Each structure stands twice: as C-alpha cells, then as structure tokens.
N, C-alpha and C positions, 0 to 999 in steps of 0.2 A: 464583583471581582472582575477585572479587565484584564485583558491578555497582554505579555510582554514576552515577546519572541527572545529565547535563549540563546543568542547571539554569540556571547562569548564561548559556552559549551561547544555551540555548532562548529566556530572557526578551532578551538581545538581539537574537536576529532577530526575534522578534515585535515588541519594540517599533521595532528600527530598520529592517526590513527589511520584514516583511509587512505593517506598517501596524496595529497593535492599536488605535490611537486611533481610527483610521478606522471601525473594525469596532465596538467600543464606542460609538460615536456613532449607531449604525444603531438603528432600534426595535425594541424586544425586548430590547435589550443595556443599559437604563438601571441594573441593578444591577450591572453588570460593570466593574472597574477593574482596573489593572495588580496592584493589592495581592491581589486575590482571586486573579487568574491564579495568581500568583508562590506565594501560600497553597496552592492546589489543587496545582500541580506538584510543591511539596515533600513534601505528604503521600504523593503518587502515589509519588515518590521513594524515600518511605521504606518504602511497603508493597512496589515493588517489589523494592528492595534488602535488605530483611528478610524478605519471605516469598514471592516469585515467583522471585526470582534463584538462591535456595538450591535449588530444585526444578528447575531446567534438568536437570542432569546426572541426577538422578533419573529425569526422564522421559526421557531419552536411553538411559540404561543398562537402565531396566526397563520401560520402556513401559508402553502399554496392553493389556490382557487379554481374550480374549475367550471365553466357554464359555457353551453352554445359552441362545443368542440375547441374551447379556449382555455388555456390557463393565465390566470392573473398570478405573479410570484408576490411574495409577501413586500410589503411597504419597505421601501430602501433598496431592494436587491435589484432592480433594473439600473439603476443610478449607479451601484458599486459595480456592477459589471461594466457600466461604460468606461468607469474610472479603471476599472483592472484591463479592459481592452486597450484602451487609450495608452495607458503604459508599456503596453509590448509584452505583457506580461505570459500571456499564451505562446508567443512564439520565441521564448528564452532559448529552448533548445532545439527550435526547427531548423530547417536547411535554409540557409541564407540564401538561395535562389528563389525562393517563393517568399521572400519576406522575410524570415525568424533571423533569429541572432548567432545560430548556430553555437551557442555555448555548451559545455561538456554536462554529461547528468550529474557529474559531482557538485553541480551548482543548482541544476534543475530538482533534485531531491531534497536538499534543505528547503527549497522554496516551496513542494509540496508539504512537506512537514508543517510549515508557518501558515499557510493556506487551511491547513486540516485542523490546527489547533486553533485559530481565530474562528472558521466557520466553517465545518464540515459540510453543512448541506450547500450551502455556496460553490464550494470547492469542487462538488461532483461536476459541474457543468463542464469547466474547463479541462477536468481530467479524462472525461470521455472523448470531449472534442480533441484532446492532446492523442489518444489511441486512435481515433479515427483518422487522424492527420497520418499516424505513424503507418496503417495499413493502407492508405492510398498512397503514399510515397512508395510505401516498400513492394507494391504491387499491381497498381493501377497502371494503363498506358499515359504517355506524354501528355496526351491533350486531355485527358482526364486530371490529372496532375494539374495542368495549367488551369482548368475551368475551376477548380474548387480548392486549392490549397491557397492561394494567397488570401482569400476570403476569409477560411478558416483560421489561418495562421495570424491574421489580423484582428480576429474578433468578430468579425462582420456577420461570419455565419457561425453557428456551433454544429458538433457533430455525435452521432448516438451510435449504439452497436445492437441491432436487435436479433437476437439468439432465442430468447424463451417463449414458448408458446403453452397454451393452457394444457395440452396434452404433452408437451415435451419440456420439461424442464432440464436437469442434467443430461438426459438422455436425447441428445439432439440427433440420435437415429430414426426418432420417431415424428421429427420436423414436416409438417406437413405444407407450408406456404410454397405456392408454386409461382415459377415464372415463365410464361410463353413468351416464344419468339415472336418480333412483329417489326420488321425492317430492321434499323440499326437499332432498336433500343428491346425491352422486355415487358410484359404487362404482369404486373405481382399482383397477386392475390392471397390474401391470410391475416390471421391476427396474431398480434405480438403483446407480450404482456412483461411487467417488469422494467420498462422501457425509461432509464433515467432520463430526466429533460426531454423526453419525447416532445413535450411541446412546453412553450415559456412565450415570453413577452420580450425576452432582452433582445432579440434579433429579428431582422426580416427572412431570415430563411435556415432552414434548418436540414443539415446532409445526412442521412439516416443509411447506416450500413446494415443492409438484409442478408440474413442467410435463407434460401430459398431453392426449390428444386426444379431442373427442367423437366420437361415432359419425358426425356428419354434416359435419367438418370439412373444412376446404379442405386441398388437398395442401401439402407444403413447410411454412415456418414460419408462414404464414397462418392456419395450423390447430393453432396452440398456445394452450392456455389454461391458466391459474394454477389451483390448488387448495390450501386449506389443510387438511392430513390430520394430526391431531394423533394422538400415540403414545397418549394414552387421550383419550377421548370426554369432552366436557365439559359437564355438567349445566345447565338454567337458571339454577339457582342459583350458577353459577361451580364448582361443586366438581368433582373428577375423577370421572367415570364409567368404564364398562365399557373394558376395553382393545380397540383397534382392530387391526384385520388388517394389522399392520404389522410387520416384524419386522428386525433387523439378522442377516443370515445369516454374516457374516464380517468382519473386518478386514484390512486390506492389510497384508504386510510392505515397509517402504519405506528408502530411503536414509537419510531423517532425520525430522526432527519426530516421532519415537516415541512422546512424550506424548499426541500428537493422534493418536485414533482414526479412523480415515480407512475407513467402512463400506461394504457391500454391502448396500443395501437391497431387500427384498421385500415388494410390495405385493400384499394381494389373495390370497394363496395359500389362503385358507380362506374363497372365497366374494366377495372385494374389499374393499378399505379404505374407509370412509367418508371422503368429502372433502367440501369445500365451496367452491363456484366464487368467486374474488375477481375481481370487476369484472365486464367483460363477457365472454363468450365469445371464443376467438379472438384475444383480446389478451395473450395469456399472455408472450409473448416480449417484447413492449414493457414490460410490468410487471417481467418478473424483471431487465430492464437497468435499470430503477430499484435494484434491490438489487446488480446487478452491478457499477455503475459504482461504489456505496457500496464495494464490496468491491475492487475494483481500487483505488482509491486506499488500500483499507486493506492489501493485498498490497503497493503500494510502500512505505508505513509500513513494512511487515516488511524491506524492504530497508534502510531507513534505520536501523532498530533492529540488526539483524544487522550492519549496516557497525559501527555505533558499538561494539557489544560486541565485535567481532572486534578493532577498533583498541584497546581497553582492553587487553583480554587480550594483545593483542602488544606493547604499549607496556610494560605491568607486567613481562613477562617481559625484555624487551629490557632494561629499566633494572635488572636483578637479575643475569643473566646477563654472567658476566664471562669472554670467551675472546679471545686475540689481542691483539696490540699495535695501538694506534689511530694511525693515521700522524700523525704532526704535534701529539701531545699526550703528555704524561708521565703515568705510572703505569698502574695496573691497571684500566683505565675498562669499565664496561659496553658489551655491543654496539650498544647504542644509540646509539653515538657514530661507529662507523665508518660512513662516507659513505654505500654501499650500504643498509644498514639506516634510517640517516635517509631515504634516498630513499623507500622503503618503508611509512616510517612517514608520513612527509608527505604520501602519495600516499594513502595510507589515510585521512588526516585530513582532507585540502582536499577529497577527493570526498565523504565523509560530510558536513561541514560544507556543501558547495554542494546534496547531496540534502535534507538537512534544511531548508534556506531554501527551496529550490524547493518541496517539498512545504507548508512555512508559509504559502508567498504563495499556493499553489492553494487551502489552508483558507480565507484572507481572500475570495477571490475566491467562493468558495461562498455564505459569508456575506451578500455583498455582492449576488448574485446572486437568493439564497432573501429577504432580509430590506430591501433598499434600498426606499425610497418612491415612487422614479421605475420607472417600466415599462420605458423604454427604457433605464435604466442596467442594472435586471435582465437584460433581454436581452443587454446588451453584456459582463456579467461571467459569465452562464451560457457564452455561446459562448468566452471565456477558460477556463473550467473545462474545459468539453469539447475544449478545443484539449489542454491540460494534463494532464488524467487518463492518458492513454495515454504519454505523456512521463515522468509520475511512476512509473506503473507498470512499465514496461519499462526505463528507464533505469536507476530505483533499485535496480532488482534484479539487473539484468545489471553494474551497478559494484558492486551488494552480492557477488556471485559473486568478481569480480574482488579486491575487499577482505579478503574470508576466504580467499581463496588466497593471496595476499599474508601474511596472519595467519600460516597456517600455514608460508609460506616464512621468516617472522621466526624462526620458532622451530628452524629447520634441522631436522636429523632428528628432533628430539622434536616437533614439529610434527604428524609422522607418526602418531605413538604416541597413542593415545586418552586415556590420564592426564592428558596436558598439557589437553585442553580444546578447544584451537585446532581440532580437525579437526569437533566438532560443529558450529561454526558454518559452516563450509564445505558440510559435509551438510545441515544445517537450510537453507542458503540456495538449494540446487540446484532446488528446486519451486516457490521464488517466479517464477521467469521462464516457468513454465510453467500452474500452476493460474490460474483466472479469465483465459484468454486469453493465448495464448503471447506472446513478442515479437513473431512474425511477425505476428499478429492486431492486436496493438497498433501495427507500425509500418505496416502496410496502412491500417488505421483512420487513423493521422495523415496519411498521404500520399494516400489514396484520398478520404476524406470530410472531412476537418478541413482540408485543402488545396486538392486539386484540384477537389472537389466545390463548396464555398463559395467557390472563386475567393480562396482566402488571405485573406480579409477578418481574419479573429480574429487570424492569424499577422502580420499586415501590422501590424495594432494593435500587435501585442506588441514586433514589430521597433522601432516607432516609439518605445515606452516605454524599449525597451534602449538607443537611441539617446539620450535624456536622459540615461542614466546615464554613458553615455562622457563627454558633454559636462558633466556635474558632477564625472567622475573628473579630466578636462583640465583642470579649473579650480585644482588645488590640485600643486604640484610633486609632494609626497609620494606622488600618486597617479595622476601625469600618465602613467607607463608603464603602468600598468594600463587606464588610458583608451584608451592606444594599441592594448594587446593585444587589448582587447575591439573594439575597432572593426574590428580586422583579422577576427577570428573571426566577427563580425556581418556583415561583407561575404561571407564563405564561406556564412554560411548564407543570407542574403538571394539569393547567387546560384545556391546550390541548388534554394530555393523557386521562384525565378522558371524554373529549368530544369525543374523538375516541372510547373508551371503550363503552360508549353509543351508539353511533350510525354506528358504524361499519357494524354491522349483519344486522340493518332495510335499512341503505342507503350505501352497499358497495362502488358501482362507484362514488358516490359523494363525499365520505369522502377520497378515493383513489386518486381524482385528488387534493386533498391538500396534498399529501404524502411527495412531496419533499419540500413542505414548512414546514410539520412538522421535515422531516430529518434536515433540515438548522436549524430549532428552536432549536432541540435534540443537534444537533453538536455545536451551539453558546453557549447554556448553559455550556454543557460538558467543552467545552474548556475555557469558563470562570472560572467554579467551578477548573480546574487545574491550573489557574493562580492565582487564589485566594489561592488555596493550597500553592502557589508560593511563595507568597506575606508573607502569615502567617511563612511559615518557614524562610524566608529571615528575616523577623521582628525579630523572635526568635533569630537568629544569631547576629542582630545588636544589640538587647537587653543583649545579653550574650557577646559581645565585641569580636565575634569571627571571623576569617576569613578576607575576603575583602570586606569592608563596602562598597566602591564603588560598587560593582557586586551586593550587596544586595539591595543597595537602588534603582538601575537600574530595578531590578527584580520587587520590590513595584511598583517605576514609571510605568513600562510596564504593570503592571496589572491594575492599574488606567487608563491609556488610554484606554485600551480593555474595561473597564467598562463604560466610558463615551462615546466612540464612537463605540463600537460594540453592548454591551450588551443590548442597547436599542433597537436595530432591534427586539427583542423579542415580543413585543408589535405588533407591525405591523404583525410578522409572527402569531402571535396568531389567531389574527384577519381572517388572508388570510386562514389559517386552518380550523378554525370554517365556513367560506363560500366557502366551496366547493362543497356542494350540489348545491346551488343555482348558482355558477359558471358554473357548468356541465350543466344545465338547458340553462343558457345564451350560452353556447357553444354550446350546441346540436343545438340551434336555429340559429347562425351566422353560422356555417360550415355545415348545413343540405345541 
C-alpha cells in the first residue's frame, strides 16, 4: 500500500471546522488564502507519497546504524532530507527575518500530519529542529539567533533537545549535567539519553539544546539552565569551526521508529563541551517548555498521521481480500463487507477524522493567540491552546495505538506477519504515548493545572462553544440526532469537570488516579464536537446544493457512526472518573 494524503478532507476541516478564514484575516496572514493552502498541501502530498512514504519500510527494516561515534541513516533518508530542506519545508511557519516563510500554524499542522503519515521516523528530525528553532527564537539573544536560526530554518543544520539522563527521566529535578563558566561560554559535562536524531548524516552541524546546572544553581527544577551546544563550533563569519567535545556513544535498539536514531550523548569526556547560555540562568525549564509544547503538539500529530496511514493500509487490504460469505449479500465480496470488519474500519476512520479536526482547531487557536491584535483575545486563545495541547498529545496518541491495533486485526493472521506492513504502524505508534510526557503526565496537567488550578475557566469557555454546536445541530432534522448525542456526552464531561473542581483540593491523589480517564473523556467529547461541527457544515453545503454531495454525505455518516459507537463511552468514563478515590484505596490495599 502507498500513502495518499487526504487533501480533500484536510481542506474541508480547515475551511469548515477550524476556521481558516478567521486565521487568514489576522495580521501577518495577508498573503495567505485557501488557494495557497491547497497548493502547498498538494505539493506536500506529492513529496510525501513519492519520496517519503516509499522509505517508511526501508527505515523500519534497515534502520539507522552506529559505529565509531557516527550514525548512518537508512538508505534513501539522506537524499530525502536534502529534497525536504531544498523545498523549504522546515521553514514554512518560521519567522521571515531568519529565512522562514512566516505562514500560520493552521497550515503547518496539516503538513505535520502528512509527514508523519508518510514516514514518522523521518518526520522526527524536522519536528525536533522546529522545536529548537522556537526555543532559540523565543529566548536567545539577538546574536545567538543570527548565528543559528538561518541555517536551522534552511535545513542546513538540525536541532535537538537534551533533557533526559540515565538517573533523571521525567524527574528533571534529579538532573546532574553541569555547566562551568569559562569566559564568554561554559564547559558542559554530562550524559543525555533518548536524544532523537542526536547524531545523523544529513547535515554538517547539529545544534543541541542542553539542560544543565550552574555551580551555584538552586536545587531542584529552579536551578536548571539551557545551553546551546553545537556539534561543531561556529566561527565569527558563520562558517563551521572545530569539533566540539560532544559525541554519540551509542543508539538504542527499539520496538519501532527504527529509521530514527535515538542517541546516547556524552558531553565533555575530553575536558568539557563548549556551550552558550540561552537567556537567563536558572530559567532553562521554562525555556524548554516552549520547545516541549511545540514537540507535544507534534507528537499528537504523529498519532493522527499514524492513524491515517494504518486506516488506509487496512482499508486497502480489506477491499482486496476475499474470504467467507457475507451475510445478506450475493457473490464473493471482500472482507470489508463483513459487519465486524466494517465496524473496525469505521472506528478507525471516525476517530482519525475526529483527531484531525481537533488538531486543526488547536492550530487555529495557536494562530489567534500569537497574531490577534487584541491582547485580551490573545490571552483567551492562549488559554485554549494550553487546555488542548495535553488532550491532542495524549488522546490522539492513545487512539493511534488503538487504531493501529485494529489495523492489524483487520488483516487477521496476516497482520501479525511483518511483510504486510500493518505491524509497523502498531510498533511505531507505541512510543507516542510515552515521549514528550507520558499520557499520565498529560492527564495530570489537564486535571491539575488546566482545570483545578485555573478553576476551569478555559474549559468552561470551550464547553459553552460546544453547546453552540449542539444548538446548530438541533436546528436541522438531519443532524438533530447528532446534537442530542453530543449534548448527552457534553453533560458527562461537564459533570466530571465539576466533580474534579469540587474534590481535587481535598483528595488530590484520589482524584488524580482518574486523570487518564478524564483526559479520555475530554478527548472523546472534543472529538465528537469536531465531527458534529463537520456534519453541520456538510449538511449546510448539501442543503445549498454546493460541492460534492457524496463527500458531504460521508462526513455526516462518519459523525453518526462516532455518535453511535464512540460517544457512548463517555458515560462509563464519567463513572470511572468519579470513583478515583475509592479505586485508590483499593489499589493501596492490593499493592501494599
């Protein structure tokens, strides 16, 4: 199976659900219109389908190789990266003053889905580079920006982020990497693990963002600073200088994403790697979260991309494989016509479309937060982004695991055989719920910070917007049933949110036991809301006699399937959320 970017669905969601017109009306988007967005997506789809997707299996089977502190990427990856960089894809949403194209995130996010569907192992490199660009642009000095950003944005150099250590995974308070002042720079020593594309053969230089402690730093996370540590030092004229004291001492053997080298990086084995402080001392964690939030949204898109690829693969197989008699139909039909296979395919499709729509909605909120001329509106939309990022990251990746697993199941016994390719998506998806903050961390953030700490202000505003969609759906007989189903699910989310607000302070641990259930409840409802918005828009187009009637009917039918087979989960998720405290007591007794 090859990959075909779902461009028609993407454009529909951008225009009818995410609010493309509202975004392109913002300052700085004057040259953006629907035709430009469509043209860029079409060209991305071509590159993804013709260049990146054919390398997906190559990367999985041959992977990256390490030897003598160097990494050789899978055959074809280096050439593909050169094409990717020459096409200007890395700088699509980057600032124009450093060579980027300055386009809005509402275009960058769909592109991220396309790259991840085609080849998630390849897409990790530009994802991490984009995050590093964001951190440097947001927090570094003008001199540092001028030194590094143009060549990172052009793709001549790549970027990484270095947080995790053998002794300090999620708990960054235990971080031990040190930075000793020395003139206008620092000497960095320490070991970092799980560094995606920490070493590669694509580019002449790699710009590492490293978290480390200064000698007089306070204990805990308040004593972390961020440093730029280039693989090769950069001369005053911008040319590459001497090799820095940083090297890749190994790469990991992993369950999936074999084409992406995950490096163990040693800093300062021969006296100390030269690093440069980003911003102010002891603000590194704050700066890194600028990059991490970008990466978390990017990982959520990995979930969307992998889900779409797994669905296309399963659908293609199910439409070709003929086996068994289909009840109620004549002739030898493909397995896609068996009721249970149809259930699995539609579960995959409806959830993928819900994930896509929610991701694009988040992208639009990002653009409004950054570009809106009204400061109060910027604050409002930033709160919306902060609320949705943990949902997009965790819910989309958890669903991607389920969807990829269903893809294997659709193939039957052949799904368990590597040659069919279905298993790769299953293996590749597994890491997405873990890195850049596990599902549990995202759920704790959603429940503890975005809901309880902020008194639910951003969540309440979103719930009100969802109620407006319910009203719009109820106004048309074709979508009235969808409105009723969404209203019921919305009631479950509202009840759960109120329960958390009432109980979090008095029984924090018991409430947090249900954080993952609450996040899934939130994501399930938000996905349903996005699909009902799609159905309302599609029905309006049908009523007006506009466009492709068959496509619009499919959008409505997909929303109905989600309402029938996915939204009812919210009732049980509400019960599980409310029983967190008693469940914690049971766990304490059983696991003592």
